N, C-alpha and C positions, 0 to 999 in steps of 0.2 A: 278759289277761296275755300280751302278744306282745312279743318273738319267742319261737319255740318251739325248744327244744333237741332235735334229732333224734339218737337213739342207735341203735346196731346191735350185734348179736352175730354173729360169724362163726366157724363151726366149720370148721377147716382141719386136715387130717391128725390128727384126733382131739383137737385142742386148741381151746378156745373163747376168743375174744378179744372184749372189750367195747370199743366205740369210740364217741366223740362225733363225729358226722358233721359236717364243715365243708362241703365241696363235692364231694370225690371220694373214692371208696371202691374200693380195688383188691382184687379177689377172684379166685378160681381156679375152673376147671371142677371140679365135684364138691363145692364148699363148700356149707354150709348157712347161709343168711343170714336173720336176723330184724331187720327195720328197724322202729323204734318211733317213732311220732309221738304224744307225750303230749297228753291232753285238757286244754283250757284251761277258762275259766269256762263254766258251764252256758249252752248256747245257741249256742256256737261251731260253725261248720260246717267240715267237712274235705273236701278233694278231693285225690285222687292221680291224676295223669295220666301216661301213658307207661309204665305197668307192663309188664315183659316178659311175653310170651305165657303162660308157665307159672308166673308169680308169682301168689300168692293174698294178698289184703288183707282183713282182718276188723276190724270196728269193735267196741269193747268199752268198758266203763266207764272204763278207763284211757287210751283213745285208739285209734289205728289201728295194727295190727301187720301188716307185710308179710312173708310167708314165701316164700323162693325158693332153689332149688338149680340153679345154671347148668349146662347141658350143653354138649357140643361145639358145638352150633348157636348158642350164645349168645356165643361168643368175639367180643369187640369192645366198643364203648362203648354204654351205655344211659343215657338221661336220664329220671329220674322227677321230676315237678314236684309239689311239696307246696304246697297253697294252703289257708291257714287264715283264716277270716273270723269276726269277732266284732263285731257292730254295724257301726259305720263304720270300724273298723280292719281291716287285712288284713296278711297275712304270706305271702310267696311265696318259696320256695326250691327250687332245682333240685339234686338229688343225682345225680352222675355216677358210674355203676358202670362200672368198667373190668374186664372179664372176661378174665383171662389163661389161658394153656394150659400144663399141665405133664404130661409123660409122655415115654416113649421106646419105641422099637421095635428089635428085633434081627433081623438076617439078612433084610432086606427085598429082594425081587427087583425089577429094573427094566430099562429099556432106555435106550440112549444113542445119539445120532447126532452126527456131527462133520463139520466142513469144515476142512481143513488147507491153508493157503496158504503154501508154502515160499517163501523169498526167491528161490531159483533156480527161478522158475516157468517160465522158458523151457525148461529141461531136464526138469522133473518135472511141470509142470502143477499142478492142484489135486487134492488127495485128498479124496474124499467117501465116507462110509459110516457104519457104526454097529456096534452089538453089544449085549452084555448088561452089566448092572451089578448088583452085589451090595452093598447098603448093610449093613455088618455092625453099625452102630450109628447111629441118629439120634434126636434128642431135640428137644423143645420145653420151654423152661423160662423163660417170660416172667415178668418181675418180680423176678428174682434180680439183686441189685446187683453180683454178681461174675461172672456168666456171660452171654454173648450169648444172645439169646432162642431161636435155632435153630442147629442144627449137625448135621453128618453126617460119617461116615468110611466110605469105600467102595473097592471094586475094580472096574475096568473091563477088558473084553476086546473089542477092536474089529478089524474088517477095513475098510481104506479103499482104494478103487480110484481110480486116477489118471484124469484127464480126457484124458490122452494115451495112445493105443493101445499105444505101444511101451514104456511104463513099467509095471513090475509093481506089484501091490498092496502095501500096507504093513500089517503085523500089529503090534498094540500091546497090551501089558498094563501096567496102571498101578494105583497106589494114591493116594488123595487125601483131603483133608478140606476142608470149608468151614464158616465161622462167620458168622452174621449180624452186621451193624453196629449193631443196635439191641438195647436191653435189654428193653424192654416196649412193643412197638408197638401192642398192643391190636387187631391185625388179622392176617389170614392171607395177605394178598396184597401183591405188589410190595415184598418185603423185600430190601434190598441185602445182599450178602455178599462176602467175600474168601476165597481159599483157595490151596492149593498142590497140584499133582500131580507125581508122579515115576514113571518107568517105564522099560520096555525096548521097543524097536521093531526090527522086521526088515523090510528092503526090499531086493530082490535087487541092484539097481544100487548101493546104498549099503552094504549089509551090516547087521550088528547094532550098535545103538548105544543108550546110555542117554540119558535126557533128564529135565529138570525144567521145570515151568511154573508161574509165578505166574498167578493168574486172579482175575477179579472178575465179578460178575453180579447177578442178581435171582432170587428165588423168585417167579414169578407167583402161585403158591399153595403154602402150606406148612402142613401139619397133622401130627398124629401118625400118620395113616394114608395120607396122600397128599402127595407133594412133587414139584413141577415146577420145574426150574431152567433158566435161560438164562444162558450165561456166555461170556466170551472171555478168552484168555490168549496169552502169547508163549512158544512152545516153544524151549527152549535145550538143545541137545545137550551131554551131559557128556563125550563122547568126540570122536574126530577128525571125525565126520560133520557138519561145520559148514554144509554146503550145505543141510541140511534144517531149519535154524532158521526160524521163521516164526510167523504168526498162526493161532490155532485158535479156532473158534467151535463151541460145544457146546450141546446140549439134552438133558435127561434127564427121565425119568418114573419114579418109584418108588412102588409101591403095596403096602401091607400088608393082607393079607386076614384078619389075626387081631388 
């Protein structure tokens, strides 16, 4: 009696959902999953290949049942091959588990480094330096149809020194946010994002000026506890200091120890 109808129960946030599995099953870290392969006629053989490392499969009178609760280490895509043989007949199906990540962190410390290349490089040179970053909220919410998979809202404070000896350093304070361009990537690395920063800077030869900067970049790694970002933008002064508009390249690292 082939083919086999594979079913699953997924316990997510206290609610259980029963699903007939076609090819792909979206689940989240912390879910409890029960995958059921029903028994066919007496004498059929069953094989499950590619089980996640912490999944458990048991054979019983009704068929094979796999139990699994994905952890942070399981984020990504897993392929489980179901092979049922009955005499000369066979049935092979691959179930693709996409493990998404959900969670957030508050007040996460970090570090940031920047290179600022003003258009008037002949007078100012390039500004290079870094400082501290405070991410007051960041989240991972993969699989939500309305929300980008990753995002953060942060404050930066930096000191940038000029490559020209006669140019004083620049001090900046800013607030910004960035949001990923994907809804459910099923991975933690190389996630593209866009964002905006706005802030205030002081440099002795220029004075104090406000600025805003659209930016784009990638998270080489993004999880609930660790986020690395590489990004570039174009700084636009909002006051009279138009000589210091230019390209900014940034890298930051945010680590949550809780």
